[in-house]
N, C-alpha and C positions, 0 to 999 in steps of 0.2 A: 434602657436605664440599668444602672448597676444594682446589684443586690444589696439589701440593707446591711449596713455595717461593714461591707467589703469595699476597700478603695478601688476606684475604677481607673483603668489605664487609658480610657478614652480621652480625657483632657490632655494627657501627655502626648498621645498619638496625634491629636488635633493640633496642639501647639507645635510639635515637630514638623508636621506637614506644612503648616502655614509658614514657619520659619524658613523652610527650604524653598518656599514659593516666592519669598520676598526678593531675593537677589536676582533671579531671572526676571521678576517683574520690574525691577529697576533697570535691567538691561533693555527690556522692551520699551520702557519709557524713554530711554536714551535714543533708541532707534526712532521712536515716534517723534521725538524732538528734532532729530536730524531730518526726518521727512518733512516736517513743517518748514524747516529752514530752506530746504531745497525746492519745495513745490508750493508752499503757501506763504509768500511774502506778505499777503494781506493780513495774516495773523501776526506776524512779527511787527508790521507797521512801523518800521524803523524811522520813517520820515516824521511821524507825529508823536512818537513816544515822549513822555515827559523827561526832560533832562535835569539831572541833579545840579543845582547851582553851586559852584565852587565855594568851599567854606571861607576861603580868604577874600572872596568878593562879596560876601554878605554885608549889607549896610549895618551901621550902628543903630539906625532908627527907621521904623516903618510906620505908616499910618495904622495898619492893622496887622496883628500877628494872630494867625490861626493855628491852634495846637491840635493836630490830628488831621490826616488827609483821607479820612474815610468817606462814607456816603454824604454826611453833612459838610465836612470840611472841603470836599471837592466842589460842591455846589457853591459854598461861600467864596472860595477862591476865584471861581469863574465870575460870579455875579458882582463881587466887590471890585474886581480888577477891570470891570467894564468902564469904570471911571478912570480915565488916564491920569487924572490929578492925584489919585490915591496910589500909594505903594503898598503892596500886600506880600507878606511872607507866610508861606505854608510850611509848617514843620511836621514831618512824619517820621515816627520811630522806625518804621519798616523800610522795605525796598520798593522799587517799581514792580508793577505786576509781572509775574512770570508768564511766559508765553503759554505754558501748558494750562494755566488757569482759564484761558479763553475757551477751551474745549469743554462743552457741557458735561460729557461723561466723566470728566476728571474731578467733578465736584467732591465726592467723598474722599478722594486721595489727598486733597489739599488740607483737610483737617489733620491736625497734629504734624503738619509740615513746618518749614521754617517761616512761612508767611502766616502762621497762626500763633497767637500768644500762648496757646496751650494752657489756659486756665482750667482749674478743677475746683469743685466745691469742697467744703469741709466734710469729713466723714459723717454719716448719719445712720441711725437705726430705723428711720421711718421711710426712706426712699433710696433709690440707687443701690439696692441690696445685692443685685447681680453684677455690679460693676467692681472693677479692681479697687480694693481698699474702701469700698462703699462710697466712692466719690463719683459724681457726674462730671463728664468732660464738658467744658463750656468753650467751644471754639470761638475765637474773635480774630478778625483780620489784622495782621501786622504787616500792612502793605498799603501802597497808594490804592485808594478805593475802599479800604477797610474791609468790612465783612461783605460788602457787595462784590468783592473779588474772590470770595471763597464760599458764598452762600449757594442756595439752590435756585437762585435767579427767579423766584416766584414774585409776581407783581400783584399784590392785593392791597387795596386802599383802606380796608376796614369798613365799618358800618356808619351810616349817617348819625346814628344815636351816640356813637363814641364822641364825636366832636361837639354835638349839642350838649352832651353831659359835661365836657370840659368847660364850656361857656357857663353852664349852670353852676359849676363849682367856683365861679368868681374869676373867670379868665375871658374877658371881653375880646372879641375879634377872632375867636377860635371855633365858632359854630361851623357846621358842615357847609352852609351857604357861603361862608367867608373863606374857607380853606379850599373848596373845590377849584377856584381859579388857579391855585398854585399847583394842584395836581395836573391840571390841564396845561399849565405853562411849561412844565418839564416834559410832558408826554409827547412821543411821536408814535402814534398808534399805527401799526403796520398790518393788523388783521383786517382784511378787506371789509368784512361785514360790520365793523365797528368804526370805520373811518369817519362816517358822517353822523355818528351818534352824538347827541348833545352831552353825553357823559365822557366823551373822549375828544382828543385833539391830535393834530399832526403838526409837525414842524418844531417840536421841542427837542431837547438834547437827548432824552432817554427813550430808546427804541423799545417797543413792546410788541412781541410776536408770539405765536405758538412755537413750541419746540419743533425743530425741523423733522425729527424722526420720532415715531411713536410705535410701540410694540402692539401686535394684534390684540393681546389680552385686554389692553386699556379700553378699546371700543366695547368689548363685552361687559366690562365692569360699568361703563356708563349706561349701557342698555339695562343692566340690573338696577342701576339707580333710578331709571325711569319706571321700571316695574315696581320699585319700592314706593313710588308715589311722588317723586321729585322731578322737577323740570330741569332740562339742560339750558342754562342761561348765562348771561354776562354778570358774573358776581361783582364786578366793579361798576355796574350800571344802576338801574333804578331799584332792583331788589338783589339781596345777597343770598337768600335761602335757595339752595339747589345745587346741582352738579355742573361741572364745567371742565373743558380741556384747560389746562393750566395756561394762564397768561404769564409770559416770562420776559425778563429784561435781557433779550438777546437781539442781536443785529445780524441779519443774514445767517442765522443759525448759531452764531458765536456769542459768548457772554458779552453783555454790554454793562460793565461795571460803572460806578459813578465816576471813577477816574477816566475811563474811556469816553464816557458821555460828556463830562463837564471839564475835566482837566486838560485833556489832550487838545481840544479846540482853543483853549486859552493859554497853553504852555509857552507860546512864543511871544506873548505880550511882554514888553520890556518892564512893565511895572509889577509883574508877578514873579516872585522868586520861590522856587520849591526846593526844599532841602530835605533829603531822605536820610535815613540812619541817624536821625536827630531826636534824641529822647529828652523831653523837657523834664527837668528835675523839680522846678519850682516856679510859681508865678510870683513876680516881685511886686510887693505892695508897700507904698510909702507910709509916712506917719499920718497922712491925711486919709488913709484907707482908700487909696487910689492905685489901681493896677497900672504899673508903668513899664512893664517888660517881663521877660522870661529868662531863666537860666537853663541852658540845655547843653548836652554833650554829644559830640559827633566824632567818631573814631578816637575816643579817648581824650579829646580836647574840649575843654569847657569854654562856653561863650555866653555873654549876656547881650541880648538884643532888646532895644526899647521900643515901646509903642507910643506913637503920638496920640492916637485916638482910642483904640481899644485892643484888649487881648480877648480873643474869642476861643473858648474851650469847646472842642468838638472831638473829644477822645472816647466817647461812648459811655454806656451806662456803668461800666466797671471802672474805667480809668479817669473819667471826668471827676467823680467824687473822690477818687484816690488822690488826684492832683490837687483838688481843693483842700483836702485835709493836710496833705504834705505842705501846703502853703499857708496853713494856719486858719483855714476856714472850715468849720465843722463843729461837732459837739466838743465843747471846751474840755470837759472832763476826760473824754477819750484822748484828746490831743495831749493833755498834760501827762497822762499815763505813759505816753511814748516820748516825752521830752520835747514836744513841739509847742512853741509859743502860740497860744490861740489869739488870733487877730480879730476874728468875727465869730461869735457863737451862733452857729446855725445847726441845731440838732438834727434837722432833716437831711443833712448831707449823708448819703449812703443808706438811708432808710427807704421805705416804700418800694423795695425791690420786687418787681413782678416779672413773671416769665410764663410762656406757654408751655406747660408740661404735657407730655404725651406718653402713651402706653405702647411699648414695643411688643414684639412676639406674636402679633396677629397675622400669622402667615398661613397660606392655604396652598395645598397641592391640587393640581388638576391634570387631566389627560390632554396631551398635546393633540389637537385634531389633525395636524399635518402628518402625513405618512411618509414624506420623503426626507425626514430628518431635519427640516427647517425649524428653527426655534419659533415658539409662539409668545415667548416672554424674553426678558433680558437674560443673557448668558455670558459670563465673563469671557469664555474661550471664543465665542463667536464675535463678541464686540472687539476683542483685541487680536483678531486674526489678520493675516496678510491681506486677505480680500477686503476686510473692513478698512485697513490702513490705506489701500489703494483707492477705495471709494472716497474716503475723506480727503486724501491728498490730491487726487486727480479730478474726481468727479464732484467734489464738494457735496457729498451725500453720505448716507449710511448711519450705522448705529452709534458712531462716536458723536453724533449730534443729539443723542438722546439724553434726557436727564431722568435716569431710571428711578429716582426716589419719589417723584411726584409728577408723572405725566398728566395726571388729572387730579381733581380735588372736589370736595363737596362741603357745603355748610348745612348742617342738619339740626333738628330739634329733638332733644330728649323729652321725657315726660315731665321734666321740671320747667320746661319753657313753653309758653303759650304760642302755638303755631300761627295764630292770627296776627301776631306781631313779628315783623321781619327783623328778628334779632336772634339768630341761631346761637346755640351755646356749645356746639361741637363742630370742629373742622376735621375733615378726613383727608389724609394724604394717600392717594391711590398710586401704588408703586407696582409696575409690571415686573417685579422681582422680589426676592426675599434674601435674607442673609445667607441662605444655603447656596445661592446662585453665584456668589463670588468667592466661595471657598474660605471665607473668613478674612480675606486680604483687605477689604475695604470696610464693610460695616462693623465687624468686630473691633477693628482698630479705632474707628471713628467714635464708636459709642463706649469703648472701654469695657466691653463684656469680659467676664472672667473666662478662663479656659474651660472650666467645668460647665458653665452655662451654655457656651457655644457648642461644646462637644455633645452635651445631652440633648440640645434642641435640634441640631442640624447635621451632625457628623454622619449619621446613617441615612440622610436624604440629600447628600450633596448633589447639586446640579440636576435634581428632579424638578420638573416644570412647576414653578411656584409664583405667587404674587402675594403682596401684603397690603393691608389697609391700616393706617396708623391713626387712631383717634387723638385729637388734641383738645385740651380744655381752653375754651376761648376767653372766658372771663373768670379767672381764678380769684377766689376770695383770700387765699393764703398770700401773705407778704413776707419777704425776706429782708436781709440787710447785708451791708458790707462793713468790714472793719479793717483798719490797717494792721498789718502784721508787725511792722516796726516803722521807723522813720526813714528807712532806706527806699529811695524811689525805684530801685531795681527789684524789690521784693513784691511779689504779687499780693494783692489784698486777700483777706479771708472772706469767702463767699458762702453765705448761708441762705439758700433759696427758700427753705422751709416749705417745700412741696407738701401738700395734703395736710398742713397744720390746721386748716379749717375743714371740719367734717363734710361740709356740703361738696367740696371739690372731689372727694372720693366717690360720692354718690353719683355725681354727674358723669364722672369718667367711666364708671362701671356701666352706666346706661349707654354711653357712647360705644363701649365695646360690644354691647348687645346689638346695637344698630349695625355694627360691622358684621356680626354673626348672621343677622337677618339679611344683609346684603348678599352674603355668599349663598344664601338659600334661594335666591331668585332664579326663575327658569333659565335666564340667559347663561348663568354660571352652573346651574345644575346639569345642563346639557354637556358640560365639560367634566362632569363628575368631580366638581369642586368639593374639597373636604379639608377640615382643619389639620394643621400639623399634628400628627399623632403623638409627638413627644411633648412632654410637659416641662415647664420651667422648674428647675431645681428649687425645692423649698415650698412648692405649691401643689405637688402631686397628691397630697393628703386631702385636698378639698375636692368636692364634687365639681366636675367640669361645668363652667359657665355659671356657677353659683355666685352669690354676692361675695362670699369669702374667697373663692378662687380668683375672681376678677380683681378684688382689692389686693390680693397677694401678688398677682402679676403686675398690677400698677405700681406697687411699692418695690418690687424687684426689678422689673424691666422698665425703669424710669428713664425717659428721654427728654432732653431739652430740645426745643425747636429753634434755639439760637435767637430768642427774642427778649433778652433782658432789657428792661426799661424802668424809669421812674425814680432813679436814685438821686436826682437833683430836681425834684418835682416843681412844676409851675403852680403858682397859687397866689391868692390875694395877700396883702400885707398882714391881715389879721390871722392868717393861717400859720400856726406855730411850726408846722412841718414843711412849709414851702421854702424852697431854696432860691428860686428865681421868680420875678414878677411876670405878668402876661407879655411883656416885651423882652423876656428872657434875660433881664439884667439881674445879676446876683445881688441879693439883699445885703446891704451894709458895705458894699465895695463899689466904688465908681470905676467906670471904664472896663468892666468885666462882665462878659455874657457867657452863657452856656447854650450851645446850639447842637443838640443831638437827641437821641432817643431817651436820654436820662430825664428830660424835662416833662415827659408825659405824666400827668397826674394819675391816669388810669390807662392800662394797656388797651390797645385797639383790638377789634374783632378780626384778626387776621395777621398775616405776615407784616413785619414792621419796616422793611426797607423803603417801600414807597412812601409811607407816612413820614419817615425821617427825612427823605428828600424834600417832601412838601414842607416840613418844618424849616429846613434850611432855605428854601425858596422864599417863604414868608419872612423869615428872620432877615434875609438880605434886604428886602424892601423896608423892613422896620429900621434897620441900621442906616440905610440911605435916608429915610425920612428924618431920623434923629440927628443926622450930621449935615444934611443939606441946609443951607441958609443960616447956619449957626456959626458964631464966631469961634474960632479954634481955641480950645482949652488945652494947652500943651501939658502933657503928662510926663512922658518918659524922656523927652529931649528938649533942648532949647530951640528957639526959632532959628538961631544961627546954624545949629547942627542939622536941623531938618532941611533948611534951604540949601545947605552945602551938599547934602546927599541928593536932593531933588535936582540941583544944578548938574551934579555929576551924572545923574541918571539921564537928564535931557540932552546933555552934550554927547553922550555915547550912543544913544539909541533914539529912534523916532518914536513919538508917542503913538499908542493905539487909538484909532478913530472909533468913536462910539456914537450912537444916536442920542437924541434928547432923552430927558428923564421919562421913566415909565414906559419906554419903548425898547424893543429889542435892539441890540447894538448892530450898527451897520457893519458890513464886511470890511476887513482891512484891505487897503489897496494892495498889500502884498499877496492877497489871496488870488488876484488876477494875474500876478506875475508868473513867469516860468519857475517851477520849483527848483530850488537849489540842489545841485547834484551832491549827494552825500556818499561818503565811502561805504562800501558794502561791508557790513560787520559779520564776521564769522564767529559765532559763539563757541565756547568750550562746552560741548554737549555733555561730556561726562561730569565735569565739576559742577556745571550749572544744575543738572538734574539731581546729582547725588547730594548737593548742598540743600536742595529743596526738601529732601527727605532725610534729615539727620538721624532719625530714629530707626531707619532701615539699616540692615547690615551694610556698612560702607567700606570695609577693608577688602575691596575686591582684589587689590594687588595680592594680599595675603591669601585670599581664597583661591586665586588662579595659581599661585605658586604651589599651594598645598595640593591642589588637584594634579598639577604636573608632576610633583615629586612622588605622589602616591603611585604613579605608574612606573616608577623606577625601583630597582632592588635596593635593599638596605645598604649593601656594599657600595653600590654606585653613588648613593647619596652621601655616604661617609667619605668617599674619595673626592667629592666636589669641594672646591674652595668655599669657605664660609661667606666671603664677600666677593662675588664675581663682578669685575668691572665690565661695563658695556664695551662692546667692540666699536671703537671710535671710527674705524673705517666704514662701518655700516651706517653711520649717522651722517647724512649729507650736511654740507656746510650751508651757511645762510645764503651764500652767493648762488648756490645751485638749487635753492628751494623751488624756484619756478620751473625746474625740470622734473620735479617729483610728480608722479601720477596722482591726480585728484582722488582716485579710489583709496590710495594709501593715506591721503590727507583726511579722509573721512574716518579712518580707523585710529590713526595716531594723533596725539595732540601737537600743537605747533612747536612746543618745546622739544619734541623728539627730533625735529629737523634742525633746530638751532640749539646746540648743546652748550649754551652759555647763558648766564643770567641776563635778564633784560635791564634796561636802564632804570627800571623801577624796582630793582633789587629783588626780583622774584627768584625763588630758588631754581636750581637746575633740576629738571625732572628727568627721571629715567623713562625709557620707553614703556608704554602700556604693556601689560602681560598678554593682552589680547592681540592676536594676529588675524589676518583675514580668514585663515582656516578655522579660527574659533567660531566665526559667524557664518562662514560659507563652506559648504562641503564640496570638494572636488568631484566632478562627475566624469569628465574625460578630457584629455588634452586635445588641443586643436590649435595649430599655429597660424590660423587665419580666421578672421571673423566670418562666421557662417552667414549666408544670406538670411535676411529677416523679412518674412512675409506676413507676420502677425500685424493686425491692425492697431494693436496697442503697443507702444514702445516708450521706454524711458531713455533719456539722453544723458550723456556725460555732463557732470557739473562743470562750471567754468574753472579755469586755472586761476590761482590767487598768488599774489606776491605780498609779503608782509612789508609794511612801512611803519616807522615809529609813530606813536600816538602824538597828536598835536596837543592833547590835554589828557590828564589822567581821568579815568572814569571807573566807577564800580561795576558797570554793566557791560564793559567791553573787554575783550582779551588784551594781552599785552601788545597786540598789533591790530591795526585796522587792516582790512583786506580789500584791495582794490582790484577790479577786474583788469587784467592785462592781456588775456588771450581767451578766446572762446572756441570750443569745438562742439559740434553737434553730431558726433559719430555715435550711433546707437551702441549701447553696451548692455542693455537688458533685453531678454527675450521672455515672453510669458506664454503660458498655455493653459487653457481652461479645461478642467477635468470634470466629467460627469460620472458619478458613482453609479453602481447598479440600482441604488435606491432613488436615483434622480437628483441627488444633492450635488451642488456645484462647489468646486474648489479651484484653487489657482496655484500653479507652480511657476516659479521665477528662477531664471538662470542669469548669471553674470559672467561675461567674458572679460578676463583680465590676464594680460601678459601671456596670451596663447593658451590659457587654461579656462575651461568652462566650469563654473561653480554653481551649485544649486543652493538657493537661499533656504535655510531650514530653521528659521526663527519660530 
C-alpha cells in the first residue's frame, strides 16, 4: 500500500506491464488459431457452420421474422423452421461464432471483444466504485448464439419455487411441473451418473457435461464444502442446496452455444434464412396496431422485410426493450421527450431490471503442495504454453479445456434464509484462480477494474498460487431500469441496475462473504495454509477486516455483474400495469408481436439464466405453433399474392425439409443419409481474423514491428533510408507460381503477399507482413538435409494450397477459397521432452525449413 497522501507509482507500473503483455498475447492467439486450423478441423466445423444468406436473395415476406440470433432466437429458428410450410428469417446484428470462442479457457478474453456489445452502466456512487469511471461492464453477445457464445457455459435451471412463483403472479402454464418438460426437451445429458435420472434427458440439442479439465485445488474446495456441512449433489435435480462440480454446456469439452446446438443442425433447411450483420432499426406497426415487418440495415444498405404471421423479438433484456421503445412501444412520456411517436403506452418497457450482483476480491493464497514445480491452480503461463497447445491440438486434452472462473459452484443459505426450505439465497462461484494469476490481462480487462485497484490488490502477489470464491446474490430485491439515450438505434441505452438500492441486499451479500471466509477455514484448505489476500481494496482499508462496514465497502467497490440481466419486458396478467407481455408472450396492445428471451422473466431465477432462457424459447415455440396451427391465415405484412409468389419461388429452387407430425421430433432429412458434399477447404486469414476480434488491444503491429526494427539502427542509417520504400517486386511470387510456394511461408505471410494485386472484390493491395519466419523461429544450426526422426511424436507438413476465385462473396472467407491440390507427409517438426532437475517436464520443438533448423521460441 502507498503511504497516505503520497501518489503511488504502482498503478502506472502495473498498467505499463499489462500493456506490453497485450501484443505478445495477441500473437499467441494468432498461433493458437493457426494450430486449430491445422489440427482441429472439428472445431472449425466448416461443413456445418451457419452461412449468411445473401442480402439480395432475401424474400420480401416471411411467415416469421426473428430479431436476434442469441440463445432464444437460435431455438426459435430451429423449432419454427421444422414446419416446411413456414418460412423463417433470423436477423442477427453480429457475426457468426468465432472459432476461438469454442475453447473454454478463452471465455474471459471474449468479453470486450468485437463479438460483445460492450455495454456499460451509468456512473454511480453506490456501486462499481473500483471500476473505471464507476461504471460496471455488462457484456452481451453480439454474435450468433448471443451470450451463450461468450458466457461461462454454466448450466443451471434455477429453483422449482421460481417457476411456481411465476404462475402465482398470474402466469398460467409457467409452473415448474409445466416447464420441466422443456428443459428435458433441449437437454442431452452426457454426465454418466445423471443419464438415467428423471430430472435429466438425452437426445436433445444442448449437450451438458463436466468441464474436461479441472485444477487440483477445485477438489480440495469441494472437500471443504462438505466439511462446512453441505452435500455434493446434482443442483439441477431434486434439491438445489449444496456443492457441485459445474454442469456446463460443452460438447466433447468444447463450448456448445445455442447456435452450435440449434442453428447448425437447421442451417441447411431451405425455409430458414439467416442474415448476420443485420441490425434492426425498427419494428413496423400499421394503423391497426399490428406488427407487419421490420426495417434493418446490413452493410450500410437499408431494407424492409414483412412478416405474414409474426415478428418475434429475441434481442435480450437490454435490446428488446430498446427496440420496442424505438418502435413507439413504451412509456409515452419518455418517448415524447425523445421525439418518438408513442403507438402503445406500456410503462413497463425497460423497467423491472434485475441482475445477479456479485462481490469480487475474495481471493486466497495457498501453499502449492507439489514440489516439482507443477501448478496446483490455474496459471496463465502454464495454460498457454507450447506443451498445453500440443495437448489441445493433438491429444484433445489439457488446460485449454478448463473454465477457470467456475469449475465448481455451490448454493448456500445465509442466516436470513430458512435452511429447512430448499431455496438458497447465495450462489458461490468456485474459481481455481484469482486475478493475480493472469497478470491482469483477462480479469482486469473484463471487469473494468481501475489501475489503482488492480495494482494495490495483486501487483505484489502476481502468479502466487491462488483461488477465489465469488458470492452472488440470488434473489435481489433491488430493481433497475433502462432508458433510451436518444432516438438513434445505434446509441446504447442508459443502464441503471441500482445494485444495493434495497438495504436487505447488502445484508445478504455480506453474510455470503462470511460463508466464503468460513469455507477457507475448513481443514481441507487449512492443510494448504490457505489465507486471505493480505492486500486490501483501495477505499476499504480503514474498516476492520471482515466487519460489516468492511464487507459492505468491498461489495460497493468490487461490484460484479454475473451477466444475468432479465425482466425488462416482464410477463404478467392483463391487470398488471407493469406487464409488457401476456403469459403467451404476446406484447400487450400490438398484434402479431411477441418477445421471447430473458426480458420476459417477472422475477429472476435462482441461478444462471442461459438454460432458463432456452427453456422459455422451447415453450414459446410450442405456443406459437399452437396459436397458428388450424387457424385461417390473417395476412399482416404482405398480400396473398406476394406470399404465394415467394413460396412458389422457394419450392421451385429447393426441396422442402421433411419433418415429423405435430408434437414430435422432426425426422431426419433424407439428405442426412447422403454422402456429404465436398466443400472447398477454407484457409482463414489468421492475423486479421484474430486482431479484429480484439479491437481494443494494440492492433498496429505493423508499426510496432517497424519501430522495433528501426530502433536497432543508428540515427544516421535511419535518416539515409528512403521515407517510402517500395517492396521488391521480384521477391513477390506471381499468382501463377503460388502453388510452388512452401506452405511454411504461407503460414507466416497473408495470401495478398503472394498475389500483389487487388482481388476482384476490390480489396486493397497489402504489403508483406513485417514478421518473417525468424521473428517467430530462432535459427539453431544449418543442415542441408533432413535429419532422421526417431521421436514417437511428429508433426507433418500442411498441404499445399492453390487459390481459386470465390464463387460467392462471403464475410467469413478470405478473398480466395483454398482447394487441396497436392499433399506431402514429409515430417518437418522434431520434438524433445526435457525434464528439469526438479522433475518438471517441458517440451522443445524444432522446425526444419530450407536446410536450416529453427527452434520454436514462442
